ZAMARGU-4260 file (C-alpha; in steps of 0.2 Angstrom, whole numbers, plus 5000, padded with zeros to 4 digits):
<rodrens>
0) 5046/5181/4666 | 5063/5188/4672 | 5075/5193/4658 | 5095/5195/4660 | 5104/5209/4650
5) 5119/5198/4643 | 5130/5213/4641 | 5129/5218/4659 | 5131/5200/4664 | 5146/5197/4654
10) 5155/5213/4661 | 5154/5206/4679 | 5157/5188/4674 | 5168/5178/4686 | 5184/5168/4681
15) 5174/5154/4673 | 5164/5166/4663 | 5148/5162/4673 | 5136/5175/4681 | 5122/5169/4692
20) 5107/5181/4693 | 5093/5173/4704 | 5088/5156/4697 | 5096/5160/4679 | 5114/5159/4673
25) 5122/5165/4657 | 5138/5157/4651 | 5150/5164/4638 | 5160/5149/4631 | 5177/5155/4625
30) 5192/5146/4617 | 5205/5147/4604 | 5212/5134/4593 | 5229/5137/4585 | 5231/5131/4567
35) 5248/5127/4559 | 5254/5117/4544 | 5270/5116/4534 | 5271/5122/4516 | 5285/5113/4507
40) 5293/5117/4490 | 5303/5102/4484 | 5307/5091/4468 | 5303/5073/4467 | 5292/5071/4482
45) 5290/5052/4479 | 5308/5050/4476 | 5315/5036/4488 | 5329/5048/4495 | 5317/5062/4498
50) 5311/5063/4516 | 5299/5076/4515 | 5283/5065/4512 | 5289/5053/4527 | 5293/5068/4538
55) 5276/5076/4535 | 5267/5060/4540 | 5277/5057/4556 | 5278/5075/4562 | 5267/5072/4576
60) 5269/5054/4580 | 5286/5049/4574 | 5285/5031/4580 | 5268/5027/4573 | 5263/5017/4557
65) 5252/5029/4548 | 5238/5024/4537 | 5236/5034/4521 | 5223/5034/4507 | 5229/5042/4490
70) 5218/5050/4477 | 5225/5057/4461 | 5218/5069/4448 | 5214/5060/4432 | 5224/5073/4422
75) 5239/5070/4433 | 5238/5051/4432 | 5237/5053/4413 | 5253/5063/4412 | 5263/5053/4425
80) 5259/5035/4421 | 5272/5029/4433 | 5265/5039/4448 | 5255/5025/4457 | 5270/5014/4455
85) 5281/5028/4462 | 5270/5030/4477 | 5269/5011/4480 | 5288/5010/4480 | 5290/5024/4492
90) 5278/5016/4504 | 5287/5000/4503 | 5304/5008/4507 | 5296/5016/4522 | 5284/5003/4527
95) 5289/5004/4545 | 5280/5021/4545 | 5268/5021/4531 | 5253/5009/4528 | 5244/5011/4511
100) 5226/5006/4514 | 5223/5003/4495 | 5230/5006/4478 | 5230/5025/4475 | 5214/5029/4466
105) 5209/5041/4452 | 5196/5054/4453 | 5190/5065/4439 | 5200/5081/4436 | 5196/5098/4432
110) 5180/5109/4438 | 5168/5094/4433 | 5174/5085/4448 | 5166/5099/4459 | 5150/5099/4450
115) 5144/5081/4454 | 5136/5079/4471 | 5136/5060/4470 | 5155/5060/4469 | 5157/5067/4486
120) 5145/5054/4493 | 5155/5040/4483 | 5171/5046/4490 | 5165/5048/4508 | 5158/5030/4507
125) 5175/5024/4500 | 5184/5031/4515 | 5172/5022/4526 | 5176/5006/4516 | 5194/5008/4519
130) 5193/5011/4537 | 5201/5029/4537 | 5199/5037/4554 | 5203/5054/4561 | 5221/5050/4563
135) 5223/5042/4546 | 5228/5053/4531 | 5219/5057/4515 | 5232/5062/4502 | 5226/5072/4487
140) 5237/5075/4472 | 5230/5086/4459 | 5225/5103/4453 | 5214/5116/4463 | 5197/5108/4459
145) 5202/5091/4465 | 5210/5098/4480 | 5194/5108/4484 | 5184/5092/4482 | 5195/5080/4492
150) 5197/5094/4505 | 5178/5095/4507 | 5177/5075/4508 | 5191/5076/4521 | 5182/5090/4531
155) 5165/5081/4532 | 5171/5063/4535 | 5172/5059/4554 | 5170/5078/4555 | 5188/5080/4549
160) 5202/5068/4544 | 5220/5073/4542 | 5222/5080/4524 | 5238/5082/4514 | 5237/5092/4498
165) 5250/5089/4484 | 5246/5103/4471 | 5251/5100/4454 | 5246/5116/4444 | 5254/5133/4445
170) 5236/5140/4452 | 5236/5127/4465 | 5254/5129/4471 | 5253/5148/4472 | 5236/5150/4478
175) 5222/5138/4482 | 5233/5124/4488 | 5240/5134/4502 | 5224/5141/4508 | 5211/5135/4521
180) 5195/5133/4511 | 5188/5117/4502 | 5171/5116/4493 | 5161/5110/4478 | 5149/5118/4467
185) 5130/5117/4469 | 5114/5125/4462 | 5124/5134/4448 | 5135/5143/4461 | 5154/5141/4463
190) 5159/5134/4480 | 5142/5135/4487 | 5145/5120/4498 | 5161/5120/4508 | 5171/5122/4524
195) 5186/5131/4531 | 5197/5116/4534 | 5215/5119/4535 | 5226/5105/4528 | 5239/5095/4539
200) 5252/5100/4526 | 5255/5106/4508 | 5268/5098/4497 | 5273/5107/4482 | 5283/5097/4469
205) 5289/5107/4454 | 5291/5091/4444 | 5272/5091/4441 | 5272/5108/4433 | 5283/5101/4418
210) 5269/5092/4410 | 5256/5106/4410 | 5248/5112/4395 | 5254/5130/4391 | 5236/5136/4395
215) 5236/5129/4412 | 5253/5136/4415 | 5248/5154/4410 | 5231/5153/4419 | 5240/5151/4436
220) 5250/5167/4434 | 5233/5177/4435 | 5233/5175/4454 | 5251/5181/4455 | 5246/5197/4446
225) 5231/5198/4458 | 5240/5197/4475 | 5254/5208/4468 | 5242/5222/4463 | 5233/5222/4481
230) 5249/5219/4492 | 5265/5220/4484 | 5270/5234/4471 | 5288/5227/4471 | 5282/5210/4466
235) 5271/5218/4452 | 5286/5227/4446 | 5296/5211/4446 | 5282/5202/4435 | 5283/5216/4423
240) 5301/5214/4421 | 5300/5195/4419 | 5285/5193/4409 | 5293/5186/4395 | 5302/5173/4405
245) 5286/5169/4414 | 5277/5167/4398 | 5290/5155/4392 | 5289/5146/4409 | 5307/5148/4412
250) 5310/5137/4428 | 5319/5150/4439 | 5307/5164/4436 | 5292/5152/4438 | 5298/5145/4454
255) 5301/5163/4461 | 5283/5169/4455 | 5275/5153/4463 | 5284/5155/4480 | 5282/5174/4481
260) 5263/5172/4477 | 5261/5158/4490 | 5270/5168/4503 | 5258/5183/4501 | 5243/5173/4500
265) 5249/5164/4516 | 5252/5181/4525 | 5235/5188/4521 | 5227/5172/4528 | 5238/5170/4543
270) 5240/5189/4547 | 5225/5197/4539 | 5214/5195/4555 | 5200/5184/4547 | 5207/5168/4540
275) 5189/5160/4540 | 5182/5175/4531 | 5168/5179/4546 | 5168/5197/4539 | 5164/5204/4523
280) 5181/5209/4516 | 5190/5197/4505 | 5204/5205/4497 | 5211/5190/4489 | 5196/5189/4478
285) 5200/5205/4469 | 5194/5203/4451 | 5183/5188/4457 | 5166/5194/4457 | 5165/5194/4438
290) 5177/5179/4436 | 5166/5168/4446 | 5151/5173/4436 | 5160/5171/4420 | 5166/5154/4424
295) 5148/5148/4427 | 5142/5156/4411 | 5155/5148/4400 | 5151/5131/4409 | 5169/5132/4415
300) 5176/5132/4397 | 5187/5146/4404 | 5200/5141/4416 | 5198/5150/4433 | 5214/5160/4430
305) 5209/5165/4413 | 5192/5172/4421 | 5202/5180/4434 | 5213/5189/4422 | 5197/5196/4414
310) 5191/5201/4431 | 5207/5210/4435 | 5207/5220/4419 | 5189/5225/4422 | 5191/5230/4440
315) 5207/5240/4437 | 5198/5250/4423 | 5184/5253/4435 | 5195/5259/4448 | 5202/5272/4436
320) 5185/5277/4430 | 5179/5281/4448 | 5194/5291/4452 | 5202/5279/4464 | 5217/5273/4454
325) 5229/5284/4444 | 5225/5286/4425 | 5236/5274/4415 | 5238/5261/4428 | 5223/5252/4419
330) 5233/5251/4403 | 5249/5245/4413 | 5239/5231/4421 | 5231/5227/4404 | 5248/5226/4395
335) 5256/5215/4408 | 5241/5202/4407 | 5243/5202/4388 | 5262/5200/4389 | 5259/5185/4400
340) 5248/5177/4387 | 5230/5180/4392 | 5216/5184/4380 | 5205/5196/4390 | 5188/5195/4382
345) 5173/5182/4380 | 5157/5184/4372 | 5148/5178/4388 | 5153/5195/4395 | 5139/5203/4385
350) 5125/5190/4388 | 5109/5198/4392 | 5091/5191/4398 | 5075/5191/4388 | 5072/5208/4397
355) 5089/5215/4391 | 5097/5213/4408 | 5116/5210/4409 | 5118/5193/4416 | 5136/5197/4422
360) 5129/5210/4434 | 5120/5197/4443 | 5137/5191/4449 | 5138/5206/4461 | 5123/5200/4470
365) 5129/5181/4470 | 5146/5188/4477 | 5137/5197/4491 | 5127/5182/4495 | 5142/5171/4496
370) 5151/5183/4508 | 5136/5187/4518 | 5132/5204/4525 | 5137/5221/4515 | 5143/5220/4498
375) 5162/5222/4499 | 5173/5223/4483 | 5191/5226/4483 | 5197/5239/4471 | 5214/5248/4469
380) 5220/5264/4476 | 5237/5261/4468 | 5248/5247/4462 | 5251/5236/4477 | 5236/5243/4488
385) 5219/5237/4488 | 5204/5247/4494 | 5187/5241/4499 | 5171/5248/4491 | 5153/5244/4496
390) 5144/5248/4479 | 5147/5246/4461 | 5138/5257/4448 | 5131/5247/4434 | 5134/5261/4421
395) 5152/5262/4426 | 5154/5243/4425 | 5147/5243/4407 | 5159/5257/4402 | 5173/5246/4408
400) 5167/5232/4398 | 5166/5243/4383 | 5184/5248/4386 | 5190/5231/4387 | 5180/5224/4372
405) 5188/5238/4362 | 5205/5234/4367 | 5203/5216/4363 | 5192/5216/4348 | 5194/5234/4341
410) 5175/5236/4342
</rodrens>
């Protein structure tokens, strides 16, 4: 049987990328799909005189009456009893352009929403019942976990319905909400099921942040520290200088931190060359290999940002130990995280199996499997500059753990 060398064929392919060899043909299909979506920062998104929500829906088809299905995080609904009424009033005022297909519905908030496979099916079926099609909008209002869940539902219904995110936490406004990933947890692993599905728009409303618990306010700042550490030394310096204002959640400082953090995440996704993470490098996951494992080990008792803060302290110390980062920078990062209000230790960090194996170290293999390919972990070569490494030594990790435990507990 005759075979064709694809490489040689492709070098001589004609204009439609086809090369015929005897009775055989090889085709190279190529196309590019541009993505763009607006990210707004506003206040009072459902105030009747705020045009942003209306402008978002009508951005592509200004003369159409658009169908929307709205789903609200249960924690947000509890904090904003008037929210459903506010949405209904907004739709009523702009009824020529907006059709609410049903009363806004409540979905469970927090990481638990990503742990229930039946919930995904229930929500997909609900969209079917409501007649939501590919030109309708699924509007999700909530924290990062609910946005992950609803983004996955949107991506897998009709192979993708338009999805508008309205993040309501610091973490979702400055990081996950402006990204292109969605997913749910499965088989004990974080975000094992998911897709890369950019939203139609992201609408950040500062009003939602006012009712957050102090723990949730603090948690979201971990991602600001993370992205500053790997991409922007000046931003890291600014966080240091404004740590007290950030810890007290002063509006001006908080607004700047959220927006700058979002800008840096968007720049990495849009300009970093790998928005859908087809390679092995994931700089935005600095500190996350340990954080993801720690979240699972604590059954998500730890907030994502709290686990990330621990991961940042651990990996910064590791960077110093292996000679990549200047001595003393680990103390600097540790002190900043403490100044922002983080507690940087959890007993599950020292959990061992019956064979005396450290369970945390399994997070490295799980992280590699999640990425695929070669293990690639971001470390620091300086404040503001990340560097990829392809191995981590267990003894050095354990030394870093001992350093962190002593700093936090004195033992």
